[in-house]
C-alpha positions in Angstrom: 79.7 78.2 124.0 76.4 78.7 125.0 76.9 80.8 128.0 79.3 83.0 126.2 76.1 83.6 123.5 73.2 84.2 126.2 73.8 87.9 126.9 74.1 88.6 123.3 70.8 86.9 122.6 69.1 88.6 125.5 70.6 92.0 124.2 69.2 91.3 120.4 65.5 90.4 122.4 65.3 93.8 124.2 66.3 95.9 121.3 64.0 94.0 119.2 60.9 94.7 121.3 61.7 98.3 120.7 61.1 98.3 117.1 56.9 98.5 115.9 55.3 94.7 115.8 53.1 93.5 113.3 49.4 93.4 114.2 45.8 92.6 112.8 44.2 95.9 111.3 41.4 96.5 113.7 37.9 96.8 112.0 36.5 100.3 112.3 33.4 100.4 114.8 30.8 103.1 115.1 29.2 104.0 118.1 26.5 101.4 118.3 26.5 98.0 116.4 23.3 96.9 115.0 22.0 94.2 113.0 20.3 94.6 109.5 18.2 92.0 108.4 17.3 91.5 104.4 14.7 89.0 103.6 13.8 87.6 100.4 10.7 89.4 98.8 7.8 87.3 98.1 5.2 89.4 97.2 3.9 90.7 93.5 7.1 89.0 91.9 9.2 91.9 93.7 12.7 91.3 92.9 14.5 94.4 93.9 17.0 94.5 96.9 17.2 97.5 99.4 21.0 97.1 99.7 24.1 96.1 96.9 27.1 94.1 98.0 28.7 97.4 98.0 26.6 99.0 100.6 26.9 95.9 102.8 30.9 96.1 102.6 30.6 99.6 103.6 28.2 98.8 106.7 30.4 96.0 107.9 33.5 98.1 107.3 31.8 100.7 109.8 30.8 98.0 112.5 27.3 96.8 111.5 26.0 93.4 111.0 24.0 92.5 107.8 21.9 89.3 107.6 20.6 88.1 104.1 18.4 85.4 103.1 19.8 83.2 100.4 18.8 84.2 97.1 17.3 87.8 98.0 19.5 89.5 95.4 19.8 86.8 93.0 17.2 88.2 90.5 18.7 91.7 90.7 21.7 90.2 89.6 23.4 90.3 92.8 24.7 86.9 94.0 25.0 85.4 97.3 28.8 85.1 96.8 28.9 89.4 96.2 27.0 89.6 99.5 29.2 87.2 101.5 32.7 88.3 100.1 31.4 92.0 101.4 30.8 90.6 105.0 27.1 89.7 105.2 26.2 86.7 106.8 24.0 84.5 104.3 21.2 82.8 106.2 18.8 80.2 104.9 15.4 80.7 106.3 13.3 84.1 106.3 12.6 83.4 110.3 16.1 83.6 111.0 16.6 86.7 109.1 13.7 88.1 110.8 15.5 88.3 114.0 17.4 91.1 113.2 17.2 94.4 115.0 16.2 96.4 112.2 14.7 94.5 109.1 15.0 96.1 105.3 12.4 95.3 102.8 10.7 96.7 99.7 7.3 95.2 100.3 5.7 95.8 103.2 5.9 92.6 105.2 3.1 90.3 105.1 1.1 89.1 108.1 2.7 85.9 108.0 6.3 87.7 108.1 5.0 90.1 110.9 4.7 87.0 113.2 8.2 86.1 112.9 9.4 89.9 113.8 10.5 90.2 117.6 8.6 92.5 119.3 10.2 96.1 119.6 12.2 95.7 116.2 12.2 98.2 113.5 10.8 97.9 109.9 12.0 99.9 107.1 9.7 99.0 103.9 7.0 100.9 101.9 3.5 100.8 103.3 1.5 101.1 100.2 -1.9 102.4 101.7 -3.6 101.0 98.5 -3.3 97.8 99.9 -3.7 97.5 103.5 -6.6 97.3 106.1 -7.1 97.9 109.9 -6.2 94.4 110.6 -2.6 94.8 109.2 -2.4 98.0 111.3 -3.3 96.2 114.3 -1.0 93.1 113.7 1.8 95.7 113.6 1.0 97.6 116.4 0.4 94.2 118.6 4.1 93.5 117.9 5.0 97.1 119.0 7.3 97.7 115.9 8.7 100.6 115.1 7.4 100.9 111.0 8.8 103.2 108.7 7.6 103.9 105.0 10.3 104.7 103.0 8.2 106.4 100.8 7.4 108.9 103.2 10.7 109.6 104.3 11.8 113.3 103.5 15.2 114.5 102.8 16.9 118.0 104.2 15.4 119.7 101.4 11.8 118.4 102.1 11.7 116.4 99.2 11.1 112.6 98.7 14.4 110.9 97.8 12.8 107.3 97.4 9.9 108.5 95.5 12.0 110.9 93.2 14.5 108.0 92.3 11.5 105.5 91.8 9.8 108.4 89.9 12.8 108.8 87.4 13.0 104.9 86.5 9.4 104.6 86.3 8.8 107.6 83.9 11.5 106.5 81.6 10.0 102.8 81.6 6.4 103.9 80.9 6.9 105.1 77.5 8.9 102.1 76.5 6.2 99.7 77.9 3.3 101.8 76.2 5.3 101.3 72.9 5.2 97.4 73.4 1.4 97.2 74.0 0.7 99.6 71.1 2.4 97.4 68.5 0.9 94.3 66.9 3.1 92.1 68.9 0.5 92.6 72.0 -2.7 92.8 69.6 -2.4 96.9 70.2 -3.5 99.2 67.8 0.0 98.5 65.3 1.0 102.2 65.7 4.8 103.7 66.5 4.9 105.5 69.7 6.3 108.9 68.2 6.0 109.8 64.6 7.7 109.7 61.2 7.9 111.9 58.2 4.3 111.9 56.5 2.7 110.2 59.3 1.1 112.0 62.3 2.5 111.5 65.5 0.9 109.3 68.6 -0.8 111.3 71.4 0.0 110.8 75.0 -2.0 112.1 77.8 0.0 112.4 81.4 -2.5 112.8 84.5 0.3 114.6 86.8 3.0 117.0 86.6 5.5 115.4 89.0 9.0 113.7 88.5 7.1 110.5 86.5 5.7 113.2 84.0 8.9 114.8 83.5 11.0 111.5 82.6 7.9 110.1 80.8 7.8 113.3 78.4 11.3 113.2 77.9 11.2 109.9 76.4 8.0 110.5 74.5 9.4 114.0 73.3 12.6 111.9 72.0 10.4 109.7 70.2 8.6 112.3 68.4 5.1 111.9 70.8 2.4 114.7 71.2 2.1 115.5 74.9 -0.6 117.1 77.0 0.1 117.2 80.9 -2.7 117.8 83.2 -2.0 119.0 86.6 -4.2 120.9 89.4 -1.3 123.0 90.3 0.0 125.6 88.1 3.4 125.7 89.9 3.6 122.2 88.8 2.9 122.8 85.0 5.0 125.6 84.8 8.3 123.7 86.3 7.5 121.1 84.5 6.8 123.1 80.8 10.1 125.0 82.0 12.2 121.9 82.4 11.0 120.4 78.9 10.6 123.2 76.7 7.5 124.7 75.0 7.0 121.5 72.8 4.2 120.0 75.5 0.7 121.2 76.1 -0.3 121.5 79.6 -3.8 122.2 80.7 -5.7 122.1 84.4 -7.6 119.1 85.3 -10.9 119.5 84.5 -13.5 117.0 83.2 -14.5 118.6 80.1 -11.1 119.3 78.7 -9.7 116.1 80.2 -12.4 113.8 78.7 -11.5 115.4 74.9 -8.3 114.9 75.2 -8.8 111.2 76.4 -11.1 110.5 73.4 -8.0 111.4 71.1 -5.2 109.7 73.5 -3.3 106.5 72.5 -1.5 106.5 75.7 -2.8 107.8 79.1 -0.3 107.9 81.9 -1.6 108.1 85.8 1.0 109.8 87.5 -0.8 111.6 90.4 0.6 112.0 93.6 -0.8 111.1 96.8 -2.2 113.9 98.5 -3.4 113.3 102.3 -2.5 109.7 102.1 -4.9 108.9 98.9 -4.6 109.7 95.3 -8.0 110.9 93.8 -9.7 109.3 91.0 -9.8 111.7 88.3 -10.7 109.5 85.1 -14.1 108.0 85.7 -15.4 104.5 84.0 -17.6 106.5 81.4 -14.5 108.5 80.4 -12.3 105.2 79.8 -15.3 104.0 77.8 -15.2 106.7 75.3 -11.4 106.4 74.8 -10.1 104.6 71.6 -10.2 100.7 71.2 -6.7 99.3 71.9 -5.2 102.4 73.7 -3.1 102.2 76.6 -3.9 103.0 80.3 -0.7 102.9 82.4 -1.8 103.7 86.2 1.6 104.4 88.0 -0.4 105.8 90.8 -1.8 102.1 91.6 0.1 101.4 94.9 -1.7 104.3 96.5 -5.2 103.3 95.3 -5.0 104.4 91.5 -6.4 107.6 89.3 -8.8 105.5 87.0 -12.1 104.3 88.2 -11.2 101.2 86.1 -7.9 100.3 87.7 -6.9 97.3 90.0 -3.8 95.9 90.9 -1.9 93.3 88.2 1.6 91.7 88.9 4.2 91.3 86.4 3.2 87.6 85.3 -0.3 89.2 84.0 0.2 93.0 83.9 -2.6 93.8 81.6 -6.5 93.5 81.3 -8.7 95.1 78.8 -11.6 97.2 80.1 -14.1 98.9 77.2 -11.8 98.0 74.9 -8.7 99.9 76.4 -5.8 97.9 77.7 -5.2 98.7 81.5 -1.4 98.2 82.8 -1.3 98.8 86.8 1.8 96.9 88.4 2.5 98.5 91.7 6.2 97.5 91.7 7.0 98.9 88.3 10.6 99.3 88.7 11.4 95.9 89.5 11.3 95.6 86.0 14.8 96.9 86.0 15.7 95.5 89.4 19.6 96.1 89.4 19.4 99.8 88.4 16.5 100.3 91.0 18.4 98.6 93.8 21.5 100.6 92.8 19.3 103.7 93.3 17.8 102.3 96.5 20.9 101.5 97.9 22.5 105.3 97.5 19.6 106.4 99.5 19.6 103.9 102.4 23.2 103.4 103.2 23.8 106.9 104.3 20.3 106.7 106.4 21.7 103.3 108.0 25.1 104.7 108.8 23.4 107.7 110.5 21.2 105.4 112.7 24.1 103.7 113.9 25.9 107.0 114.4 23.2 108.4 116.4 22.6 105.5 118.6 19.8 103.6 117.2 16.5 104.1 115.6 14.5 105.9 118.3 17.4 108.6 118.7 17.0 108.9 114.9 13.4 109.7 115.3 13.7 112.3 117.9 17.0 113.8 116.1 16.0 114.5 112.7 12.3 115.8 111.8 12.9 114.5 108.5 13.3 111.0 109.4 10.7 111.4 112.1 8.1 112.0 109.0 8.5 108.4 107.9 7.0 106.5 110.9 3.9 105.4 110.9 3.6 103.2 113.4 5.8 103.4 117.0 5.5 101.2 119.9 1.6 99.9 119.5 0.7 103.1 118.4 -0.2 104.7 114.6 1.4 107.9 114.1 0.7 109.0 110.8 -2.3 111.3 110.8 -3.0 110.4 107.1 -3.4 106.7 107.6 -5.5 107.0 110.8 -8.0 108.9 109.0 -8.3 106.9 106.2 -8.7 103.9 108.4 -10.6 105.7 111.0 -8.3 105.1 113.9 -6.8 107.0 116.5 -3.2 108.1 116.1 -0.1 109.4 118.4 1.7 112.5 117.7 5.4 111.8 118.0 6.1 115.5 118.1 4.5 115.6 121.4 6.8 112.7 122.5 9.7 114.6 121.5 8.6 117.6 123.1 8.8 115.5 126.3 11.9 114.4 125.8 13.5 117.9 125.6 
């Protein structure tokens, strides 16, 4: 009987081999596989994270590897399990994470963290010029790191996408903060930010007519406040007036007009963008001294040095101090107050850039292929490459455009 069925069994086996066979689905691979490291933030109570779990899943599905230090996203309401399920590898020490090819951070790496980074690696983080010194730049160059300040990155429309996104959030936040500190709860003036029937509206002065000013003014207008926006550029004032309507007052930043406005202000927002690498100080200590008692200054420009002579950096734990009877709020990482929203905004910007880096063959190819990306580079293989930073610290710098020309 066994001999009789053997030819039939062999025939069925041969026929079966012609049918499609089950197999594991191959993971999609990009041209180059990179390792991205996300350490837990340690500076100034920073709790934002550069990539969300959804972004990690997209990178992993495209053949990249992501290492995350345990707890890095917890305070932004992203758990280690969220990241692990998305394909990230959870590391339990910062030292392990800093061995990745490309380090993604919000705050600049500390001197201790720079020691962990492998020579020749890439760091994508903020630079925060107002907080740095020559020793910091020397430490970066000693490791021959490629450092990219995300606040300097441009998009194809020559805008600054990270600054724009964070400015939208900061502009919406500052008026909520101002409202807190004008109330009696924080020993403020005890007034409502805005106005009601029969009661004069509060007065808000905003320095700068950029994105922060626009979103701060939108919020203040909704509450019924009286708003004055100052800037040195007429085209910016015209743009913000057109965007908001004719309910706001605009003026050029001259000392006399500004001084008079500050004397009457309940809230003053410093939202001046850095030009040539630094923010100009527009408000002197004498001008602050003439402001109303318990009025509030919020210096959004503090991470670039601040635009008030009386400004000094504060933290979320101790966000305010009083100078000349005026409350000062000078927290540099303002948007970490809403860390989940800010992290989503940052992740939306970084993810396509990281995918593009992998597609073109790495960070170096990205730098010399896309000029908009090159603008974010401030250190490259042991050399300072940003002219504004070099001028501030009186250091030599190398022009990356010359290197690009040499490669052609």
